[in-house]
C-alpha positions in Angstrom: 0.0 0.0 0.0 1.3 3.4 -1.0 1.3 5.9 1.9 -0.7 9.1 1.3 1.1 12.3 0.9 0.6 14.8 3.7 -1.3 17.8 2.6 0.6 21.0 3.2 -1.4 24.1 4.1 -0.3 27.2 2.2 -1.0 30.5 3.8 -2.2 33.2 1.5 0.4 35.9 0.7 -1.6 38.5 2.6 -1.7 36.5 5.8 1.7 37.7 7.0 0.9 41.4 6.5 1.1 43.3 9.8 -2.5 44.7 9.5 -3.9 41.2 9.1 -1.8 39.8 12.0 -3.1 42.6 14.2 -6.8 42.0 13.2 -6.4 38.3 13.9 -4.8 39.1 17.3 -7.6 41.5 18.3 -10.3 39.1 17.0 -9.0 36.4 19.3 -9.0 38.8 22.2 -12.6 39.8 21.3 -13.8 36.2 21.1 -12.2 35.4 24.5 -13.8 38.5 26.0 -17.2 37.6 24.6 -17.0 34.2 26.1 -16.1 35.7 29.5 -19.1 38.1 29.1 -21.4 35.2 28.4 -20.1 33.5 31.5 -20.7 36.7 33.6 -17.0 37.1 34.2 -16.8 40.4 32.3 -19.2 43.3 32.2 -20.5 44.9 29.0 -18.4 48.1 29.4 -15.2 46.0 29.3 -16.5 44.0 26.3 -17.4 47.2 24.5 -13.9 48.6 24.9 -12.4 45.5 23.4 -14.9 45.5 20.5 -14.0 49.2 19.8 -10.3 48.3 19.7 -11.1 45.5 17.2 -13.2 47.9 15.1 -10.4 50.5 15.1 -8.1 48.1 13.2 -10.7 46.8 10.7 -10.3 48.2 7.1 -13.6 50.1 7.1 -14.2 53.7 6.1 -15.8 56.1 8.6 -19.0 56.1 6.5 -19.2 52.3 6.8 -18.9 52.5 10.6 -21.8 55.1 10.7 -24.1 52.9 8.6 -23.8 49.9 11.0 
């Protein structure tokens, strides 16, 4: 029997860009914070600050932010 070749995962060329790395980092923090909020280990003010920090690094124009 011929062994199967291991699949290698290739990252997209944009995945190493500093802005993408920062978004991923802040998104992970936001997800963890939301979990703590759902478990009543964090209040909504703390969660809101973390979400605002995440929003500040997202590639959105000011008009896009006002519409949502």
